[in-house]
C-alpha positions, 0 to 999 in steps of 0.5 A: 500500500502507498500513502494515505492523504486526508483533505479537508474541503472547506465550504467556501471553495468546495461548497454547493456554490461551486467557487472552486474548480471541480475539474482541477480537483479531479485532475489533481486527485487522479495525479495523486492516485497515479503516485499510489496515494489514496485521498479521502475528502472530508467536507467541512459541512459534514465535520461540523454536523458530526465531527465524531463520525468524520473522525471515525471514518478518517481513522477507518480510512487510515487503518484499511 
C-alpha cells in the first residue's frame, strides 16, 4: 500500500456554490492516485454536523 492523504474541503471553495474548480480537483486527485496515494475528502459541512463520525471514518480510512 502507498500513502494515505486526508483533505479537508472547506465550504467556501468546495461548497454547493461551486467557487472552486471541480475539474482541477479531479485532475489533481487522479495525479495523486497515479503516485499510489489514496485521498479521502472530508467536507467541512459534514465535520461540523458530526465531527465524531468524520473522525471515525478518517481513522477507518487510515487503518484499511
